[in-house]
N, C-alpha and C positions, 0 to 999 in steps of 0.2 A: 362483477370483475366474472370473465370467463375461466371455466371451470381447469382440476389440476391437468399437466402435461398436454396444450394446447401449446401450438409455435407457431411465429408468425413468420411471411414468406420467405423471412432471413433464418431462419430453427434459430430464433429468438425463443429459449420458454416464458411462459408466463404463468407463474403462479397464483395463488391460492389469497384469501383476505388470511387463512389463520395457519397459508405459512409462515408471515414476518413476525409467531411471535417464538419457531423455529429458530432464525434470520436472526432477532435479537439476544436471543439462548448463548448462542455462538456467539455470536460478533461479544457479549458481554466479556466473555469468559478470554475469549483474546488478547481486548482489549484491559479485562484486571490484572494478565499479569504482567503487558507492556509497561504498568502503575506500578504493579509489587517490584522488575528488573531495577528499575529508575535507581535504585540507591544500589546496587551494585556496579556502576558505568562510574570508573572513576581509574583515575592516571595509578599502572602497573596493575589492573586486571585485565587476566587476558580473556577473547571473547571465547575462548572455548567453555571457560567455568561459566562466563553467561550464559551459555549455551546449554550446560549441564544443571544449573537452576534454572532456566526455560524449564527443560524436557522437564525436573521434578515437581514443576508446575502444575502441567497437561495431566502425569501419571496424578498424584491428589484430587485434581479433580475429577479426578474420574473418565476423561478425555483420552482422542485419539491423538495425535499429532500426524495434519496432513503429507507430513515434507520429509519424515523418520519412512523411507522406506518407497521413496518418489522419484523415479529414472533413477533406482541405485541411489536417492542422496541416504547420507545415515546419520543428518543431524534435526533438532527442531526447530530448528528460526534458521533464515541470514542473513549476517552481520555484515556491513558493508561499510565500510572507514575508510575516510575522503576523499581520493579518485576513485573509489571501485563505485559502479553505481546503482547496482544492483547486482544478486550471488553469492555475494561474500561467502567462502567459507569457515566456520571458529575452528579456530586449532591457538597454537600454541601462544602468539602474536600480543602482547602487552599494551595495550594505552598510551599512547605518548598526552601529554600536555597538551589543551587544545585540541587532538584529535575529535573530532564530529563522527559517526554513525549514527545510518538505520541499522536495528532490527524489526526485521516479519517474524511474523510469526499467524499463523495457519493452525487451525482444530477443528474438529471433528466432532461433532452435540451430538448424541440422538441424530446422528444424517444427512447433518446441516455441518457444514462449512463457514470458518467463523475467521474472515481475512483482513490482516491491518498490522500497518507500517508506519511507524514513527520516529523522527531525528531522537540520538541525545548529546551529551558531551562527556567528554572525559576532560576533570579539571575548568579551565577559562577560556571561553568566546572571544577567539579574539573576531574583530568587526568584520572581515569580507566575507566570514562563514556566518554571525548569524543577520548580515543582511541575505545571503545566500539563503538558512533554514528559513527564515520572515515568508522572503520570495515566493520558497517553494508551496511553502506553507499556505499563509495568504492566493493561491493558484488555485490550489485548492479547493479551496473553500468559492472561489469562484467557479470553479468545475461543475460543483455537487448544488448552484445555487442555479445555472443551465439547467436540473433536469426537475422537467417535471411533463409531464400528455402533452404531444403534439410537437413541441422541440424533438432536436436532431442529434447524433451525438456530435456531429459536425461542428454544435452548439457550442457543447465541451468542451472542444477542441480548440474549435479558437477564441473561446469563454482564457483555456487555461494560455495558452498559445500567445492573446495579445498582452495580455501582464506580465511575461514571461521577460517577452521581450522588449517592451517598454523601461525595464530594469537596464537591456542591456548584455541580459544572460537566456540561455539556448534553454529549448523543450528536445532530451533524450527523441529519437523516433525510432527507433532498434529493441527502446520495448513497449509497451502498452499494457490497460486493464485490460478486465477479461468476467464473464458471467459464469455465477457460479450461485452453487444453493445446494442443491442436493449430489453438488456433480464441482470441485476442485476448481476444471476450465471449461467452460462452454462458450458457444456465440454468445454475444458478440466481443472481437474483439475494439475496447477504449481507448481510443487515439488522440493522448495531449496536446492536437495539431488537429488543422484543419478549416470548413469552411462552414463559416451560417448556413444552416439549410441543408448542409448536406449528409448522405449518411443513413438509417435504421430511424424513424421516429420511434419516438421513446412510447413509452406504454407502461399502465398500468399494470402492479406486479410481475414486471422486471426488474431480474438479481444481479447488480454486475457492483466492480472492484474502479473507481479512479486513485488512477497512484503515480501524478506525474512522475516525473528524476529531469532535474534541471540541475542542470548546469552554469559553472563561473566563465565558464569558459568554450570551449564549439560544442556543437550535439552528439561527434564522432564520436561510432567508441568499439572495445573490441575486447573480442571471447579469451579469458588466457585460456595456457594446456590445460587446463585442466580439465575443458567445457562447462562449465561454471560462471565463474567469475570474469565480468563483466564492468570494461573497467574506461576512463575515458581521454583517448587513444591521443589529446595530448598532456596528460595529467595536473587537469585541472578538478579543481573539489568540486564535488555531485553532494546531492541532495533530495530526499521522498516523505513524500504524506502515503498512508494509502489509507485510504477507507472502502469498507463494501458498507453499498448504499443497494434503497429499495423502490421505485417509483410509485405511488402512491395516485390516486383522485386526486388531489390535487397540488402534491410536488414531491417531494421524498423526504425519509424518511435516515436513517448515518446510521446501523444495529451497531458499529464497534465505536461509537463517543467512549473517551475516556471514562471510567466511572468518578475519577479523584480530580480530574480536572488537567491531569499531568500530557496530554497530547500531544506540545507544543514547550518544551525544553525549556525552558524557562517557565515555565510553567500561565502562558499571559491566553 
């Protein structure tokens, strides 16, 4: 692999072999925190209390939250419930039986960023929501399967989009994945829709997130007056899963695998 600091013509940083270890360490902590928070998701629990526990776990690990202070944001997580697509702000809202929620956490460990999110269910999961969650999870994994040197970012988006739309759901266009490593957000923008063969070519040493947001209804979103919370315009349910990955010589490494196998809310 070419040395540290190299960038492609599209401004995408190429990392060294040794940098994978730093990303694994940060990703493992973020994933472990999301594992541990699962038992605290139940009807009657507030999203603010979940966030407080997450911040406590970040501090106990000697890490830093990447989101506290980011553009004025005050929380260690984003918690997006039901028709909230992403960037839901934790608060006094209490979860109801059957609510689905995405919890998104980014930690900084020794200068490396670990960014991941997954779905949770408060109480009993209904069939419609279960199907949405499963399609979103499988779409992410199909996107990751498309990651290898020589493929393009369009191949990732195409794999996700075609799978989701075959299940008569829609991919959100307004938000995307992103490069990361020793910074929170960097090139490229990782779209979750697209044409095969389009976009930048994947190279060994690229680090980025894949984080499709899938709606049961139409793809359009709107951002609320708080300038953070994005919701579906048609109030349909939305789900999201996110992994941080690195391109290897032969394919891909996932930095944010669940240590306890709890990435999917049914632990499947």
